[in-house]
mmCIF file as gemmi writes it, N, C-alpha and C atoms, coordinates in Angstrom:
data_model
loop_
_atom_site.group_PDB
_atom_site.id
_atom_site.type_symbol
_atom_site.label_atom_id
_atom_site.label_alt_id
_atom_site.label_comp_id
_atom_site.label_asym_id
_atom_site.label_entity_id
_atom_site.label_seq_id
_atom_site.pdbx_PDB_ins_code
_atom_site.Cartn_x
_atom_site.Cartn_y
_atom_site.Cartn_z
_atom_site.occupancy
_atom_site.B_iso_or_equiv
_atom_site.pdbx_formal_charge
_atom_site.auth_seq_id
_atom_site.auth_asym_id
_atom_site.pdbx_PDB_model_num
ATOM 1 N N . MET Axp A 1 ? 0.83 -1.205 0 1 0 ? 1 A 1
ATOM 2 C CA . MET Axp A 1 ? 0 0 0 1 0 ? 1 A 1
ATOM 3 C C . MET Axp A 1 ? 0.871 1.264 0 1 0 ? 1 A 1
ATOM 4 N N . GLN Axp A 2 ? 1.807 1.329 0.947 1 0 ? 2 A 1
ATOM 5 C CA . GLN Axp A 2 ? 2.702 2.483 1.03 1 0 ? 2 A 1
ATOM 6 C C . GLN Axp A 2 ? 3.491 2.684 -0.257 1 0 ? 2 A 1
ATOM 7 N N . LYS Axp A 3 ? 3.956 1.562 -0.805 1 0 ? 3 A 1
ATOM 8 C CA . LYS Axp A 3 ? 4.762 1.63 -2.016 1 0 ? 3 A 1
ATOM 9 C C . LYS Axp A 3 ? 3.934 2.207 -3.176 1 0 ? 3 A 1
ATOM 10 N N . GLY Axp A 4 ? 2.686 1.75 -3.254 1 0 ? 4 A 1
ATOM 11 C CA . GLY Axp A 4 ? 1.79 2.261 -4.3 1 0 ? 4 A 1
ATOM 12 C C . GLY Axp A 4 ? 1.591 3.765 -4.186 1 0 ? 4 A 1
ATOM 13 N N . LEU Axp A 5 ? 1.43 4.244 -2.96 1 0 ? 5 A 1
ATOM 14 C CA . LEU Axp A 5 ? 1.259 5.681 -2.731 1 0 ? 5 A 1
ATOM 15 C C . LEU Axp A 5 ? 2.5 6.458 -3.134 1 0 ? 5 A 1
ATOM 16 N N . ALA Axp A 6 ? 3.648 5.899 -2.793 1 0 ? 6 A 1
ATOM 17 C CA . ALA Axp A 6 ? 4.907 6.571 -3.142 1 0 ? 6 A 1
ATOM 18 C C . ALA Axp A 6 ? 5.047 6.694 -4.65 1 0 ? 6 A 1
ATOM 19 N N . VAL Axp A 7 ? 4.701 5.634 -5.352 1 0 ? 7 A 1
ATOM 20 C CA . VAL Axp A 7 ? 4.78 5.653 -6.817 1 0 ? 7 A 1
ATOM 21 C C . VAL Axp A 7 ? 3.799 6.67 -7.39 1 0 ? 7 A 1
ATOM 22 N N . ALA Axp A 8 ? 2.593 6.708 -6.834 1 0 ? 8 A 1
ATOM 23 C CA . ALA Axp A 8 ? 1.589 7.665 -7.297 1 0 ? 8 A 1
ATOM 24 C C . ALA Axp A 8 ? 2.076 9.099 -7.086 1 0 ? 8 A 1
ATOM 25 N N . ASN Axp A 9 ? 2.672 9.351 -5.923 1 0 ? 9 A 1
ATOM 26 C CA . ASN Axp A 9 ? 3.195 10.688 -5.646 1 0 ? 9 A 1
ATOM 27 C C . ASN Axp A 9 ? 4.303 11.071 -6.615 1 0 ? 9 A 1
ATOM 28 N N . LYS Axp A 10 ? 5.167 10.1 -6.89 1 0 ? 10 A 1
ATOM 29 C CA . LYS Axp A 10 ? 6.263 10.342 -7.818 1 0 ? 10 A 1
ATOM 30 C C . LYS Axp A 10 ? 5.712 10.684 -9.206 1 0 ? 10 A 1
ATOM 31 N N . ASN Axp A 11 ? 4.702 9.933 -9.64 1 0 ? 11 A 1
ATOM 32 C CA . ASN Axp A 11 ? 4.095 10.189 -10.941 1 0 ? 11 A 1
ATOM 33 C C . ASN Axp A 11 ? 3.449 11.564 -10.992 1 0 ? 11 A 1
ATOM 34 N N . ASN Axp A 12 ? 2.765 11.939 -9.91 1 0 ? 12 A 1
ATOM 35 C CA . ASN Axp A 12 ? 2.152 13.268 -9.857 1 0 ? 12 A 1
ATOM 36 C C . ASN Axp A 12 ? 3.202 14.357 -9.945 1 0 ? 12 A 1
ATOM 37 N N . LEU Axp A 13 ? 4.314 14.142 -9.259 1 0 ? 13 A 1
ATOM 38 C CA . LEU Axp A 13 ? 5.408 15.103 -9.262 1 0 ? 13 A 1
ATOM 39 C C . LEU Axp A 13 ? 5.976 15.243 -10.676 1 0 ? 13 A 1
ATOM 40 N N . LEU Axp A 14 ? 6.209 14.103 -11.324 1 0 ? 14 A 1
ATOM 41 C CA . LEU Axp A 14 ? 6.736 14.125 -12.686 1 0 ? 14 A 1
ATOM 42 C C . LEU Axp A 14 ? 5.762 14.809 -13.631 1 0 ? 14 A 1
ATOM 43 N N . PHE Axp A 15 ? 4.474 14.517 -13.465 1 0 ? 15 A 1
ATOM 44 C CA . PHE Axp A 15 ? 3.476 15.136 -14.318 1 0 ? 15 A 1
ATOM 45 C C . PHE Axp A 15 ? 3.448 16.644 -14.096 1 0 ? 15 A 1
ATOM 46 N N . GLY Axp A 16 ? 3.537 17.041 -12.822 1 0 ? 16 A 1
ATOM 47 C CA . GLY Axp A 16 ? 3.562 18.465 -12.492 1 0 ? 16 A 1
ATOM 48 C C . GLY Axp A 16 ? 4.739 19.167 -13.138 1 0 ? 16 A 1
ATOM 49 N N . LEU Axp A 17 ? 5.906 18.535 -13.062 1 0 ? 17 A 1
ATOM 50 C CA . LEU Axp A 17 ? 7.109 19.118 -13.652 1 0 ? 17 A 1
ATOM 51 C C . LEU Axp A 17 ? 6.971 19.224 -15.164 1 0 ? 17 A 1
ATOM 52 N N . ALA Axp A 18 ? 6.463 18.175 -15.785 1 0 ? 18 A 1
ATOM 53 C CA . ALA Axp A 18 ? 6.292 18.184 -17.24 1 0 ? 18 A 1
ATOM 54 C C . ALA Axp A 18 ? 5.305 19.274 -17.63 1 0 ? 18 A 1
ATOM 55 N N . HIS Axp A 19 ? 4.251 19.427 -16.828 1 0 ? 19 A 1
ATOM 56 C CA . HIS Axp A 19 ? 3.237 20.436 -17.111 1 0 ? 19 A 1
ATOM 57 C C . HIS Axp A 19 ? 3.824 21.837 -16.997 1 0 ? 19 A 1
ATOM 58 N N . LYS Axp A 20 ? 4.599 22.054 -15.944 1 0 ? 20 A 1
ATOM 59 C CA . LYS Axp A 20 ? 5.252 23.356 -15.764 1 0 ? 20 A 1
ATOM 60 C C . LYS Axp A 20 ? 6.172 23.648 -16.926 1 0 ? 20 A 1
ATOM 61 N N . ARG Axp A 21 ? 6.921 22.634 -17.314 1 0 ? 21 A 1
ATOM 62 C CA . ARG Axp A 21 ? 7.881 22.815 -18.401 1 0 ? 21 A 1
ATOM 63 C C . ARG Axp A 21 ? 7.172 23.163 -19.694 1 0 ? 21 A 1
ATOM 64 N N . SER Axp A 22 ? 6.063 22.475 -19.981 1 0 ? 22 A 1
ATOM 65 C CA . SER Axp A 22 ? 5.354 22.758 -21.226 1 0 ? 22 A 1
ATOM 66 C C . SER Axp A 22 ? 4.697 24.13 -21.189 1 0 ? 22 A 1
ATOM 67 N N . SER Axp A 23 ? 4.231 24.573 -20.004 1 0 ? 23 A 1
ATOM 68 C CA . SER Axp A 23 ? 3.67 25.914 -19.924 1 0 ? 23 A 1
ATOM 69 C C . SER Axp A 23 ? 4.748 26.956 -20.151 1 0 ? 23 A 1
ATOM 70 N N . LEU Axp A 24 ? 5.931 26.701 -19.606 1 0 ? 24 A 1
ATOM 71 C CA . LEU Axp A 24 ? 7.05 27.623 -19.821 1 0 ? 24 A 1
ATOM 72 C C . LEU Axp A 24 ? 7.411 27.679 -21.294 1 0 ? 24 A 1
ATOM 73 N N . LEU Axp A 25 ? 7.397 26.516 -21.919 1 0 ? 25 A 1
ATOM 74 C CA . LEU Axp A 25 ? 7.717 26.454 -23.343 1 0 ? 25 A 1
ATOM 75 C C . LEU Axp A 25 ? 6.686 27.251 -24.145 1 0 ? 25 A 1
ATOM 76 N N . LEU Axp A 26 ? 5.403 27.074 -23.8 1 0 ? 26 A 1
ATOM 77 C CA . LEU Axp A 26 ? 4.344 27.816 -24.478 1 0 ? 26 A 1
ATOM 78 C C . LEU Axp A 26 ? 4.518 29.315 -24.285 1 0 ? 26 A 1
ATOM 79 N N . LEU Axp A 27 ? 4.827 29.727 -23.064 1 0 ? 27 A 1
ATOM 80 C CA . LEU Axp A 27 ? 5.04 31.153 -22.788 1 0 ? 27 A 1
ATOM 81 C C . LEU Axp A 27 ? 6.195 31.701 -23.605 1 0 ? 27 A 1
ATOM 82 N N . THR Axp A 28 ? 7.272 30.917 -23.685 1 0 ? 28 A 1
ATOM 83 C CA . THR Axp A 28 ? 8.438 31.349 -24.448 1 0 ? 28 A 1
ATOM 84 C C . THR Axp A 28 ? 8.088 31.496 -25.928 1 0 ? 28 A 1
ATOM 85 N N . LEU Axp A 29 ? 7.336 30.526 -26.446 1 0 ? 29 A 1
ATOM 86 C CA . LEU Axp A 29 ? 6.926 30.591 -27.853 1 0 ? 29 A 1
ATOM 87 C C . LEU Axp A 29 ? 6.042 31.806 -28.098 1 0 ? 29 A 1
ATOM 88 N N . LEU Axp A 30 ? 5.128 32.077 -27.163 1 0 ? 30 A 1
ATOM 89 C CA . LEU Axp A 30 ? 4.272 33.254 -27.288 1 0 ? 30 A 1
ATOM 90 C C . LEU Axp A 30 ? 5.1 34.531 -27.294 1 0 ? 30 A 1
ATOM 91 N N . ARG Axp A 31 ? 6.074 34.58 -26.397 1 0 ? 31 A 1
ATOM 92 C CA . ARG Axp A 31 ? 6.932 35.762 -26.33 1 0 ? 31 A 1
ATOM 93 C C . ARG Axp A 31 ? 7.716 35.955 -27.615 1 0 ? 31 A 1
ATOM 94 N N . LEU Axp A 32 ? 8.248 34.856 -28.154 1 0 ? 32 A 1
ATOM 95 C CA . LEU Axp A 32 ? 9.01 34.941 -29.397 1 0 ? 32 A 1
ATOM 96 C C . LEU Axp A 32 ? 8.113 35.404 -30.536 1 0 ? 32 A 1
ATOM 97 N N . ASN Axp A 33 ? 6.88 34.894 -30.558 1 0 ? 33 A 1
ATOM 98 C CA . ASN Axp A 33 ? 5.907 35.278 -31.564 1 0 ? 33 A 1
ATOM 99 C C . ASN Axp A 33 ? 5.62 36.771 -31.47 1 0 ? 33 A 1
ATOM 100 N N . LEU Axp A 34 ? 5.407 37.253 -30.26 1 0 ? 34 A 1
ATOM 101 C CA . LEU Axp A 34 ? 5.151 38.678 -30.053 1 0 ? 34 A 1
ATOM 102 C C . LEU Axp A 34 ? 6.364 39.509 -30.444 1 0 ? 34 A 1
ATOM 103 N N . ALA Axp A 35 ? 7.548 39 -30.108 1 0 ? 35 A 1
ATOM 104 C CA . ALA Axp A 35 ? 8.776 39.724 -30.445 1 0 ? 35 A 1
ATOM 105 C C . ALA Axp A 35 ? 8.917 39.859 -31.955 1 0 ? 35 A 1
ATOM 106 N N . GLU Axp A 36 ? 8.533 38.828 -32.679 1 0 ? 36 A 1
ATOM 107 C CA . GLU Axp A 36 ? 8.578 38.889 -34.142 1 0 ? 36 A 1
ATOM 108 C C . GLU Axp A 36 ? 7.644 39.984 -34.65 1 0 ? 36 A 1
ATOM 109 N N . ARG Axp A 37 ? 6.457 40.065 -34.046 1 0 ? 37 A 1
ATOM 110 C CA . ARG Axp A 37 ? 5.475 41.059 -34.488 1 0 ? 37 A 1
ATOM 111 C C . ARG Axp A 37 ? 5.869 42.476 -34.137 1 0 ? 37 A 1
ATOM 112 N N . TYR Axp A 38 ? 6.454 42.632 -32.944 1 0 ? 38 A 1
ATOM 113 C CA . TYR Axp A 38 ? 6.81 43.974 -32.491 1 0 ? 38 A 1
ATOM 114 C C . TYR Axp A 38 ? 8.318 44.089 -32.377 1 0 ? 38 A 1
ATOM 115 N N . LYS Axp A 39 ? 8.964 44.155 -33.526 1 0 ? 39 A 1
ATOM 116 C CA . LYS Axp A 39 ? 10.428 44.169 -33.543 1 0 ? 39 A 1
ATOM 117 C C . LYS Axp A 39 ? 10.993 45.398 -32.858 1 0 ? 39 A 1
ATOM 118 N N . ASP Axp A 40 ? 10.195 46.456 -32.764 1 0 ? 40 A 1
ATOM 119 C CA . ASP Axp A 40 ? 10.697 47.677 -32.119 1 0 ? 40 A 1
ATOM 120 C C . ASP Axp A 40 ? 10.865 47.497 -30.61 1 0 ? 40 A 1
ATOM 121 N N . LEU Axp A 41 ? 10.172 46.486 -30.029 1 0 ? 41 A 1
ATOM 122 C CA . LEU Axp A 41 ? 10.383 46.195 -28.613 1 0 ? 41 A 1
ATOM 123 C C . LEU Axp A 41 ? 11.717 45.476 -28.463 1 0 ? 41 A 1
ATOM 124 N N . THR Axp A 42 ? 12.535 45.938 -27.553 1 0 ? 42 A 1
ATOM 125 C CA . THR Axp A 42 ? 13.818 45.246 -27.365 1 0 ? 42 A 1
ATOM 126 C C . THR Axp A 42 ? 13.6 43.972 -26.58 1 0 ? 42 A 1
ATOM 127 N N . LEU Axp A 43 ? 14.43 42.983 -26.833 1 0 ? 43 A 1
ATOM 128 C CA . LEU Axp A 43 ? 14.315 41.712 -26.123 1 0 ? 43 A 1
ATOM 129 C C . LEU Axp A 43 ? 14.597 41.874 -24.64 1 0 ? 43 A 1
ATOM 130 N N . GLU Axp A 44 ? 15.429 42.861 -24.286 1 0 ? 44 A 1
ATOM 131 C CA . GLU Axp A 44 ? 15.702 43.08 -22.858 1 0 ? 44 A 1
ATOM 132 C C . GLU Axp A 44 ? 14.41 43.428 -22.13 1 0 ? 44 A 1
ATOM 133 N N . ASN Axp A 45 ? 13.628 44.312 -22.707 1 0 ? 45 A 1
ATOM 134 C CA . ASN Axp A 45 ? 12.35 44.682 -22.096 1 0 ? 45 A 1
ATOM 135 C C . ASN Axp A 45 ? 11.441 43.473 -21.995 1 0 ? 45 A 1
ATOM 136 N N . PHE Axp A 46 ? 11.565 42.622 -22.988 1 0 ? 46 A 1
ATOM 137 C CA . PHE Axp A 46 ? 10.691 41.457 -23.064 1 0 ? 46 A 1
ATOM 138 C C . PHE Axp A 46 ? 10.831 40.491 -21.901 1 0 ? 46 A 1
ATOM 139 N N . TYR Axp A 47 ? 12.079 40.291 -21.459 1 0 ? 47 A 1
ATOM 140 C CA . TYR Axp A 47 ? 12.285 39.245 -20.461 1 0 ? 47 A 1
ATOM 141 C C . TYR Axp A 47 ? 12.301 39.759 -19.033 1 0 ? 47 A 1
ATOM 142 N N . LEU Axp A 48 ? 11.922 41.019 -18.844 1 0 ? 48 A 1
ATOM 143 C CA . LEU Axp A 48 ? 11.838 41.56 -17.483 1 0 ? 48 A 1
ATOM 144 C C . LEU Axp A 48 ? 10.546 41.12 -16.817 1 0 ? 48 A 1
């Protein structure tokens, strides 16, 4: 029983990390897309 719970927790943790990573990736892609559209905005301003 305990072992099953530990595995479930580990899977949830991995899923959470993967989800965070994909959201970060999406945000980065959105930012790059916006940067392409608004070239007058400097990238320094973008990542603040």
